[in-house]
C-alpha positions as CSV (number, residue, x, y, z in Angstrom):
1,M,59.3,-59.2,-50.8
2,I,60.7,-56.8,-53.1
3,K,63.3,-54.6,-51.6
4,V,63.8,-50.9,-53.5
5,P,67.0,-49.8,-53.3
6,D,68.2,-46.0,-52.3
7,L,67.6,-44.2,-55.7
8,T,70.7,-43.7,-57.1
9,A,71.5,-44.1,-60.9
10,D,73.5,-47.2,-60.5
11,N,71.0,-48.9,-58.2
12,A,68.2,-47.8,-60.4
13,L,69.9,-49.3,-63.3
14,K,70.7,-52.6,-61.2
15,F,67.2,-52.7,-60.2
16,S,65.8,-52.6,-63.2
17,G,68.0,-55.7,-64.5
18,E,66.9,-57.7,-61.3
19,I,63.0,-57.7,-61.7
20,Q,63.1,-58.1,-65.4
21,D,62.0,-61.9,-65.0
22,Y,60.5,-61.6,-61.6
23,Q,57.2,-63.1,-60.7
24,L,54.7,-61.3,-58.4
25,S,52.8,-63.3,-56.0
26,E,49.5,-62.4,-54.9
27,G,49.8,-59.8,-52.1
28,E,53.5,-59.1,-53.0
29,V,55.4,-56.6,-50.5
30,F,56.9,-53.9,-52.1
31,D,59.6,-52.5,-49.4
32,F,60.7,-49.1,-49.7
33,S,62.6,-48.8,-46.4
34,D,66.0,-47.9,-48.2
35,V,64.8,-45.0,-50.5
36,H,66.6,-42.1,-48.8
37,N,68.3,-40.9,-51.8
38,C,65.6,-39.8,-54.3
39,D,67.5,-38.1,-57.5
40,P,65.6,-37.5,-60.6
41,F,66.8,-40.3,-63.2
42,P,66.7,-43.2,-60.8
43,M,62.9,-42.0,-59.5
44,L,61.8,-42.3,-63.0
45,V,63.9,-45.8,-63.9
46,V,62.6,-47.3,-61.0
47,S,59.0,-46.0,-60.8
48,R,58.3,-47.1,-63.9
49,T,59.9,-50.4,-63.7
50,I,57.7,-51.0,-61.0
51,W,54.7,-50.0,-62.8
52,Q,55.4,-52.1,-65.7
53,L,56.0,-55.3,-63.7
54,R,52.4,-54.6,-61.7
55,K,51.1,-54.0,-65.5
56,R,52.0,-57.2,-66.9
57,S,51.3,-59.7,-64.1
58,D,48.3,-61.0,-63.0
59,V,48.0,-60.3,-59.5
60,K,45.0,-58.3,-58.1
61,K,47.1,-57.0,-55.0
62,C,50.3,-55.5,-53.8
63,V,51.7,-53.9,-50.4
64,A,53.5,-50.8,-50.0
65,H,56.0,-50.7,-47.1
66,E,57.7,-48.1,-45.3
67,C,56.6,-45.5,-47.6
68,N,57.7,-42.6,-45.5
69,N,60.0,-40.7,-47.8
70,G,58.7,-36.8,-47.5
71,Y,60.7,-36.0,-50.6
72,A,59.7,-38.9,-52.9
73,E,55.9,-38.3,-51.9
74,H,56.5,-34.4,-52.7
75,M,58.1,-35.5,-56.3
76,R,55.1,-37.9,-56.9
77,F,57.5,-41.0,-57.0
78,Y,55.2,-43.1,-55.1
79,R,52.1,-42.1,-57.3
80,A,54.7,-42.9,-60.2
81,V,54.8,-46.5,-58.7
82,G,51.1,-46.5,-58.4
83,I,50.4,-46.0,-54.8
84,K,48.0,-43.5,-53.5
85,Q,50.4,-41.2,-51.5
86,G,51.9,-37.8,-51.7
87,K,51.1,-35.3,-54.4
88,D,48.7,-36.2,-56.9
89,F,49.7,-35.6,-60.9
90,S,46.6,-33.5,-61.2
91,E,48.3,-31.1,-58.6
92,N,50.2,-28.6,-60.8
93,Y,53.2,-27.4,-59.0
94,G,56.9,-26.7,-58.9
95,N,59.4,-23.9,-58.3
96,Q,62.8,-22.6,-59.5
97,R,64.8,-25.9,-57.8
98,Y,62.6,-28.7,-59.2
99,L,59.9,-30.2,-61.5
100,P,58.1,-33.0,-60.0
101,I,57.8,-36.3,-61.8
102,T,55.4,-35.6,-64.6
103,C,53.6,-36.7,-67.6
104,L,52.7,-35.4,-70.6
105,K,50.9,-37.6,-73.2
106,I,51.5,-37.6,-76.9
107,S,47.6,-37.2,-77.7
108,D,47.4,-34.3,-75.5
109,L,50.5,-32.6,-77.1
110,R,48.8,-33.3,-80.8
111,E,45.5,-32.1,-79.8
112,T,47.5,-28.8,-79.0
113,G,49.2,-28.5,-81.7
114,A,46.2,-29.0,-84.1
115,A,43.9,-26.3,-81.8
116,N,47.1,-23.8,-82.2
117,L,47.7,-25.2,-86.0
118,E,51.1,-25.8,-84.9
119,R,53.3,-29.1,-85.5
120,I,53.9,-31.1,-82.4
121,Q,57.4,-29.9,-82.7
122,E,56.6,-26.6,-82.0
123,V,54.5,-27.4,-79.2
124,I,57.3,-29.3,-77.5
125,V,59.1,-26.2,-77.8
126,N,57.3,-24.2,-75.8
127,K,56.9,-26.9,-73.4
128,S,60.7,-26.9,-73.5
129,K,61.1,-23.1,-72.7
130,L,58.4,-23.2,-70.1
131,M,60.8,-25.9,-68.4
132,A,64.1,-24.0,-69.1
133,N,62.2,-21.0,-67.5
134,V,62.0,-23.0,-64.1
135,L,65.8,-24.7,-63.9
136,S,68.0,-21.8,-65.7
137,Q,68.2,-19.6,-62.7
138,G,68.4,-16.3,-64.2
139,N,71.2,-17.6,-66.7
140,A,70.8,-16.9,-70.1
141,S,73.3,-19.2,-71.6
142,Y,72.1,-22.0,-69.5
143,K,68.2,-21.3,-70.4
144,K,69.1,-21.0,-74.4
145,W,71.0,-24.7,-74.3
146,L,68.4,-26.2,-71.9
147,S,65.7,-25.4,-74.3
148,Y,67.4,-26.6,-77.4
149,A,68.4,-29.7,-75.2
150,L,64.8,-30.5,-74.0
151,T,63.2,-29.9,-77.7
152,E,65.6,-32.5,-79.2
153,I,65.1,-35.2,-76.6
154,M,61.4,-34.9,-76.6
155,R,60.9,-34.7,-79.7
156,N,62.5,-37.7,-80.5
157,I,59.6,-39.5,-78.4
158,P,56.8,-39.2,-80.7
159,E,59.0,-38.8,-84.0
160,H,60.9,-42.7,-83.3
161,S,59.9,-44.3,-80.2
162,Q,56.4,-45.2,-81.0
163,G,55.7,-44.4,-77.0
164,D,52.6,-42.7,-75.7
165,A,53.8,-40.2,-73.1
166,I,57.0,-38.2,-72.2
167,W,58.2,-38.5,-68.6
168,Y,60.5,-36.0,-66.9
169,C,61.6,-34.6,-63.9
170,A,64.5,-32.2,-62.5
171,Q,65.9,-30.8,-59.5
172,Y,68.5,-28.1,-58.8
173,W,71.3,-28.1,-56.0
174,P,72.6,-25.1,-55.3
175,S,75.1,-26.1,-52.9
176,F,76.4,-28.7,-55.5
177,D,76.2,-26.2,-58.5
178,L,74.2,-28.8,-60.2
179,V,71.1,-29.5,-62.2
180,E,69.7,-33.1,-63.1
181,L,66.6,-33.6,-65.7
182,A,65.6,-37.1,-66.5
183,I,63.4,-37.9,-69.3
184,M,61.8,-41.3,-70.0
185,D,59.7,-42.9,-72.8
186,E,57.9,-46.3,-72.9
187,G,58.4,-47.0,-76.5
188,I,60.4,-49.3,-78.9
189,G,63.9,-48.5,-77.5
190,I,66.9,-47.1,-79.3
191,R,67.5,-50.1,-81.1
192,N,64.2,-51.0,-82.6
193,S,64.1,-47.6,-83.8
194,L,67.6,-47.7,-85.4
195,L,66.9,-51.1,-87.1
196,S,63.4,-49.6,-88.7
197,N,66.4,-48.3,-91.6
198,N,67.9,-51.0,-93.4
199,A,71.2,-48.7,-93.6
200,Y,71.8,-50.0,-90.0
201,E,70.8,-53.8,-89.6
202,N,74.0,-54.8,-90.1
203,L,76.0,-52.7,-87.8
204,I,73.9,-53.0,-84.9
205,H,73.6,-56.4,-83.0
206,S,72.9,-55.4,-79.6
207,D,71.3,-52.7,-76.9
208,E,74.6,-51.7,-76.3
209,E,75.8,-51.0,-79.8
210,A,72.8,-49.0,-80.5
211,L,73.5,-46.7,-77.9
212,E,77.2,-46.2,-79.0
213,Y,75.4,-45.4,-82.6
214,A,72.8,-43.1,-81.3
215,V,75.4,-40.7,-79.4
216,S,77.5,-40.7,-82.8
217,P,76.9,-37.6,-85.0
218,G,74.4,-38.0,-88.0
219,I,72.9,-41.1,-87.3
220,S,69.0,-41.3,-87.6
221,R,66.4,-43.9,-88.4
222,T,65.7,-40.8,-90.8
223,F,69.2,-41.4,-93.0
224,V,68.5,-42.5,-96.4
225,P,71.5,-44.3,-98.3
226,G,72.7,-42.8,-101.6
227,G,70.1,-39.8,-100.8
228,Q,70.6,-36.6,-100.5
229,N,69.6,-36.3,-96.6
230,F,69.2,-32.5,-96.8
231,S,65.9,-31.1,-96.1
232,N,64.8,-27.3,-96.0
233,D,62.3,-28.6,-93.2
234,E,63.4,-26.6,-89.8
235,W,62.3,-29.7,-87.6
236,A,64.1,-32.3,-90.0
237,N,65.9,-35.1,-87.6
238,S,69.3,-34.9,-88.5
239,G,70.8,-37.2,-85.9
240,Y,72.8,-34.8,-84.1
241,G,70.6,-34.1,-81.3
242,L,71.8,-37.1,-78.8
243,Y,75.7,-36.3,-79.7
244,M,75.8,-32.4,-79.1
245,I,73.8,-32.6,-75.7
246,S,76.2,-35.7,-74.6
247,H,79.0,-33.9,-75.5
248,I,78.4,-30.6,-74.3
249,C,77.2,-32.0,-70.6
250,A,80.8,-33.8,-70.4
251,E,83.0,-31.0,-71.5
252,L,81.1,-28.8,-69.1
253,G,81.6,-30.9,-66.1
254,G,78.5,-33.0,-66.3
255,S,77.3,-35.9,-67.0
256,F,75.1,-37.8,-69.8
257,I,73.3,-41.1,-69.5
258,I,71.2,-42.7,-72.1
259,A,69.4,-46.2,-71.0
260,S,67.6,-48.7,-73.3
261,G,66.8,-52.3,-73.6
262,D,69.3,-53.8,-71.6
263,A,72.1,-51.8,-71.7
264,A,73.3,-48.0,-70.8
265,L,76.0,-45.6,-71.3
266,K,77.2,-42.9,-69.7
267,I,79.4,-40.0,-71.3
268,D,81.4,-37.4,-68.6
269,E,85.0,-35.6,-68.9
270,S,86.7,-39.1,-68.2
271,G,84.6,-40.7,-71.5
272,K,82.3,-43.1,-72.4
273,K,81.6,-46.0,-70.0
274,T,79.1,-48.7,-70.4
275,Y,77.6,-50.3,-67.2
276,S,78.7,-53.7,-66.6
277,K,75.5,-55.0,-65.1
278,S,72.7,-55.1,-67.4
279,C,69.4,-53.2,-66.8
280,H,66.0,-53.8,-68.6
281,L,64.3,-50.8,-69.7
282,Q,60.9,-50.6,-72.0
283,G,61.9,-47.9,-73.7
284,T,64.2,-45.2,-73.4
285,A,65.9,-43.3,-70.1
286,I,68.1,-40.5,-70.5
287,C,69.6,-38.3,-67.6
288,L,71.6,-35.0,-68.1
289,R,73.6,-33.1,-65.4
290,V,74.9,-30.0,-65.9
291,R,77.1,-27.3,-63.5
292,L,75.7,-23.9,-63.9
293,S,79.1,-22.2,-63.3
294,R,80.3,-23.9,-66.5
295,M,77.5,-22.8,-69.1
296,G,79.3,-19.1,-69.8
297,N,81.2,-20.5,-72.6
298,Y,78.8,-23.2,-73.8
299,E,78.2,-21.6,-77.4
300,D,81.8,-21.7,-78.1
301,V,82.1,-25.6,-77.1
302,A,79.2,-26.3,-78.9
303,R,80.1,-24.9,-81.9
304,R,83.5,-26.7,-82.0
305,I,81.6,-30.3,-81.0
306,L,79.5,-29.6,-84.1
307,N,82.6,-28.8,-86.4
308,L,83.9,-32.0,-84.8
309,G,81.1,-33.8,-85.2
310,E,80.3,-32.8,-89.0
311,K,83.5,-34.0,-89.8
312,E,83.4,-37.1,-88.3
313,A,79.8,-37.5,-90.1
314,K,81.4,-37.1,-93.6
315,E,84.0,-40.0,-93.1
316,N,80.9,-42.1,-92.3
317,G,78.8,-43.7,-95.5
318,R,75.9,-44.1,-93.3
319,A,75.6,-41.0,-91.4
320,I,74.1,-37.4,-92.0
321,K,76.5,-35.4,-92.8
322,S,75.3,-31.6,-91.5
323,A,73.1,-30.9,-88.6
324,S,69.8,-29.4,-89.0
325,K,68.5,-25.7,-89.2
326,S,67.2,-25.9,-85.8
327,T,70.2,-27.0,-84.1
328,R,72.7,-24.9,-86.3
329,S,70.2,-22.1,-85.2
330,I,70.3,-22.3,-81.7
331,L,74.3,-22.2,-81.8
332,G,73.9,-18.9,-84.0
333,Y,75.3,-20.5,-87.0
334,E,71.9,-19.3,-88.8
């Protein structure tokens, strides 16, 4: 029997590591009786971890026990696991306080772009704006930043991950002045993506090191050693997205988690922290937590972070020295 833990970030990451090499038996029982808390990030991590385990196991049947959490049903957690219980993915719903677990297929995004004569990045911008409308609670600054953050994270998936889908989920808790947004893919992961660039092959030897580089300014799979590394293309990747998003979350009283492979990194007001116990994720999972009451001065904070990042990148021989036009535009530079 597999005991599914209560859905907190720490529990979810630990669980993904613990069942990495687990061999399912025919009729294996998954016990969900401990599932009480249901935050977006752990719901995505645990549901996709179980789904992947079931997919790679040569068993015909598993049994779900104690699937009685109404909120988990409503947020499609059980459906994401593969259990026919609760709201179905075909049902389009949500409100200004939550977005249920949702899957965006990359092929569908490309088809939408082709039909509208748009690039996939433009399709993702439109999706991001719709999601930001739901969660911004009328806060113009937060809506602008959230749209930028969603665009930067989601466009990385078709551009770098080789994954075939974007998974996301979000919740706003008014009593805690807190929004949590989770995004996940099941692609090649941060380490393999960065190592596809020979410039980083002697620098990155583990998933933990890959995450450290991923949240540094100007680090991108598209970096060209000795090249100009500048493009007039608004969507040219400059490696500043995760750096900007993670540091803005931290400075404005929230937090940022990125997990890929066997490592996870958290950034908040106290600094960076690597999770001590190994996780195991196929692809990459990201969690943003922000406090709406702190968003009023986000543009000043963002400009300061960008200036520091570009200064740091100029001192690094393997980083792109300037942020992309899309990043600078959202901050009012252009």
